[in-house]
C-alpha positions as CSV (number, residue, x, y, z in Angstrom):
1,M,8.0,11.0,-10.0
2,P,9.5,11.0,-6.4
3,R,13.2,10.7,-6.3
4,S,13.1,7.5,-4.3
5,A,10.9,5.9,-7.0
6,A,13.2,7.0,-9.7
7,Y,16.2,5.6,-7.8
8,R,14.5,2.2,-7.4
9,R,13.8,2.0,-11.1
10,L,17.4,2.8,-12.0
11,L,18.7,0.3,-9.5
12,S,16.3,-2.4,-10.9
13,R,17.6,-1.8,-14.4
14,L,21.2,-1.9,-13.3
15,L,20.6,-5.2,-11.5
16,D,19.0,-6.6,-14.7
17,L,22.1,-5.7,-16.7
18,L,24.5,-7.2,-14.1
19,S,22.7,-10.4,-13.2
20,P,23.3,-13.5,-15.3
21,R,20.1,-14.6,-17.1
22,T,18.9,-17.8,-18.5
23,C,15.8,-18.6,-20.5
24,V,12.7,-18.8,-18.3
25,A,11.4,-21.7,-20.4
26,C,14.5,-23.9,-20.7
27,D,17.5,-22.4,-18.8
28,R,19.6,-21.8,-21.9
29,D,21.7,-18.6,-21.8
30,V,20.0,-15.4,-22.9
31,A,21.3,-11.9,-23.5
32,A,21.4,-9.4,-20.6
33,G,17.9,-8.3,-19.7
34,G,16.4,-11.1,-21.9
35,V,13.6,-13.5,-21.1
36,L,13.7,-16.3,-23.7
37,C,16.6,-17.9,-25.6
38,A,16.7,-17.8,-29.4
39,A,15.3,-21.2,-29.8
40,C,12.3,-20.6,-27.5
41,S,11.8,-17.1,-29.0
42,A,11.3,-18.7,-32.4
43,H,8.3,-20.6,-31.0
44,A,6.8,-17.9,-28.8
45,D,4.2,-15.2,-29.4
46,L,5.3,-12.1,-27.5
47,S,2.4,-10.0,-28.8
48,A,0.0,-8.7,-26.1
49,P,-3.5,-10.3,-26.2
50,A,-6.6,-8.1,-26.5
51,G,-7.7,-6.7,-23.2
52,L,-11.0,-7.4,-21.6
53,V,-13.3,-5.7,-19.1
54,L,-14.3,-7.5,-15.8
55,D,-17.0,-5.8,-13.8
56,G,-16.3,-2.6,-15.6
57,I,-12.5,-2.8,-14.8
58,P,-9.9,-2.9,-17.6
59,T,-7.9,-6.1,-17.6
60,V,-4.7,-6.5,-19.5
61,A,-2.2,-9.4,-19.9
62,A,1.4,-9.4,-21.2
63,V,1.3,-12.5,-23.4
64,A,-0.9,-15.4,-24.4
65,Y,-0.7,-18.5,-22.3
66,A,0.8,-20.7,-25.0
67,G,4.1,-22.3,-26.2
68,P,7.4,-21.7,-24.3
69,L,5.8,-18.9,-22.2
70,A,3.2,-21.3,-20.9
71,D,6.0,-23.7,-20.0
72,A,7.8,-20.8,-18.2
73,I,4.7,-20.0,-16.2
74,Q,4.2,-23.6,-15.3
75,R,7.8,-23.7,-14.0
76,F,7.3,-20.5,-12.1
77,K,4.1,-21.7,-10.4
78,Y,4.6,-25.4,-9.9
79,G,8.3,-26.0,-10.4
80,A,9.7,-24.3,-7.3
81,R,11.2,-21.5,-9.4
82,P,10.4,-18.2,-7.6
83,D,13.6,-16.9,-9.1
84,L,11.8,-16.5,-12.5
85,A,9.7,-13.7,-11.1
86,A,12.2,-10.9,-12.0
87,Q,12.4,-11.9,-15.7
88,L,8.7,-12.6,-16.1
89,A,8.0,-9.3,-14.5
90,L,9.8,-7.7,-17.5
91,L,6.9,-8.9,-19.6
92,A,4.2,-7.9,-17.2
93,A,5.7,-4.4,-16.8
94,A,4.7,-3.4,-20.3
95,A,1.1,-4.6,-19.6
96,L,1.0,-2.6,-16.4
97,G,2.1,0.5,-18.3
98,R,-1.0,0.2,-20.5
99,L,-3.2,0.8,-17.4
100,H,-1.4,4.1,-16.6
101,P,-1.6,3.7,-12.8
102,E,-1.4,7.0,-11.0
103,P,1.4,7.8,-8.6
104,G,0.8,6.3,-5.2
105,S,-1.2,3.4,-6.6
106,V,-1.0,0.1,-4.7
107,L,-0.4,-3.3,-6.3
108,V,-2.4,-6.0,-4.7
109,P,-1.8,-9.7,-5.6
110,V,-4.4,-12.4,-5.8
111,P,-3.8,-14.3,-2.6
112,L,-3.3,-18.0,-2.0
113,H,-4.9,-19.9,0.7
114,P,-2.5,-20.5,3.7
115,R,-2.5,-24.2,3.0
116,R,-1.5,-23.8,-0.6
117,L,1.0,-21.1,0.3
118,A,2.6,-23.5,2.7
119,E,2.8,-26.3,0.1
120,R,4.2,-24.0,-2.6
121,G,6.4,-21.9,-0.4
122,Y,5.5,-18.6,-2.2
123,N,2.7,-16.8,-3.9
124,Q,3.7,-16.3,-7.5
125,S,1.3,-13.3,-8.0
126,A,2.8,-11.6,-4.9
127,L,6.4,-12.1,-6.4
128,L,5.3,-10.5,-9.6
129,A,3.5,-7.7,-7.9
130,K,6.7,-7.0,-5.8
131,Q,8.8,-6.8,-8.9
132,L,6.3,-4.6,-10.7
133,A,6.0,-2.2,-7.7
134,R,9.8,-1.8,-7.6
135,R,10.1,-1.1,-11.3
136,H,7.2,1.4,-11.5
137,G,7.8,3.0,-8.1
138,L,4.3,1.9,-6.8
139,G,3.0,0.7,-3.5
140,F,2.9,-3.0,-2.7
141,A,0.3,-4.6,-0.4
142,P,0.9,-8.4,-0.4
143,L,-1.5,-9.1,2.4
144,A,-4.3,-6.7,1.4
145,L,-6.5,-9.6,0.3
146,R,-7.0,-12.9,2.0
147,R,-8.6,-16.1,0.7
148,L,-11.4,-17.2,3.0
149,R,-11.5,-20.8,1.9
150,A,-9.3,-23.3,0.1
151,T,-10.8,-23.2,-3.4
152,E,-10.2,-26.1,-5.8
153,H,-7.8,-25.6,-8.7
154,Q,-9.5,-23.8,-11.6
155,V,-7.7,-25.8,-14.3
156,G,-10.0,-28.2,-16.1
157,R,-13.2,-26.6,-14.8
158,T,-16.0,-25.3,-16.9
159,R,-16.7,-21.5,-16.9
160,E,-19.7,-22.0,-14.5
161,Q,-17.6,-24.2,-12.2
162,R,-14.8,-21.6,-12.1
163,W,-17.2,-18.8,-11.1
164,S,-18.9,-20.9,-8.5
165,N,-15.6,-22.0,-7.1
166,V,-14.4,-18.5,-6.2
167,T,-17.7,-16.7,-5.3
168,A,-17.3,-15.0,-2.0
169,A,-13.8,-16.6,-1.6
170,F,-11.9,-13.3,-0.8
171,A,-12.0,-10.5,1.7
172,V,-10.0,-7.4,2.4
173,R,-8.0,-7.5,5.6
174,D,-8.1,-3.8,6.5
175,A,-10.6,-1.8,4.6
176,R,-9.3,1.5,6.1
177,A,-5.9,0.9,4.6
178,L,-7.3,0.8,1.0
179,A,-10.3,3.1,1.3
180,R,-10.2,5.6,-1.6
181,R,-6.7,4.5,-2.8
182,Q,-6.2,3.5,-6.4
183,V,-5.5,-0.3,-6.6
184,V,-4.2,-2.5,-9.4
185,L,-4.9,-6.2,-8.9
186,V,-2.0,-8.5,-10.0
187,D,-2.7,-12.1,-11.2
188,D,-0.5,-14.7,-12.9
189,V,-3.0,-16.1,-15.5
190,V,-6.5,-14.8,-16.4
191,T,-8.8,-17.3,-18.1
192,T,-12.5,-16.6,-17.6
193,G,-11.7,-13.8,-15.2
194,A,-13.7,-15.4,-12.4
195,T,-10.9,-15.1,-9.7
196,A,-10.0,-11.6,-10.7
197,T,-13.7,-10.5,-10.6
198,A,-14.2,-12.0,-7.2
199,C,-11.2,-10.0,-6.0
200,I,-12.4,-6.8,-7.7
201,R,-15.7,-7.1,-5.9
202,S,-14.0,-7.5,-2.5
203,L,-11.7,-4.6,-3.1
204,S,-14.6,-2.4,-4.3
205,A,-16.7,-3.3,-1.3
206,A,-13.8,-1.9,0.9
207,S,-14.0,1.4,-1.0
208,A,-10.8,0.8,-2.9
209,R,-10.6,2.4,-6.3
210,V,-9.8,-0.5,-8.6
211,A,-8.0,0.9,-11.6
212,G,-7.3,-2.3,-13.4
213,V,-6.1,-5.9,-13.4
214,V,-2.7,-6.8,-14.8
215,A,-1.8,-10.5,-15.5
216,L,1.3,-12.1,-16.8
217,A,-0.7,-14.2,-19.3
218,R,-4.2,-14.7,-20.7
219,A,-5.5,-18.2,-21.5
220,G,-8.3,-19.3,-23.7
221,H,-8.9,-16.0,-25.5
């Protein structure tokens, strides 16, 4: 591993130890480097859900979208809590390790439409990808993909509606920057895999070598 990457990983771990932490689901105190408090941990399933394959690409998630962890992700996405990215990335880091990305790989987050980004103030997938890139010493390309149209929220839609909603909704900004590079797509929650698949196809069309998809959680499995 390059010395700079090793340094970043060491610095990240030191910051985790020194920074005060609270539970991502309820804000109670947790131990240094922790994610959930004792009360929330008792009702959470921290086991990794089974992986799946989307368009021939391995897709892994850190946890199931349920219980206190689902509450935490809701706070992260919709509760104006971008500060939760660092702790939630601790969970996603283990999932990313299962993909064994090669040195020099680039993490590409699923993009938000500019209108939704302006409303929320941040892209939760980009925040996760940034934390993961720092921890693993990988590249980070937050603007590699763009969303061509303002798709509707996927929550509450049927499988067919989800796929129709995101078909041809993404494009690569600069194909030359990703050509023949190994890429890992980063998402917050994977349900049917429609959004991730649409992104995979856009990346592959730009000659990127998509090695996998890593998500914080998997829903509906």
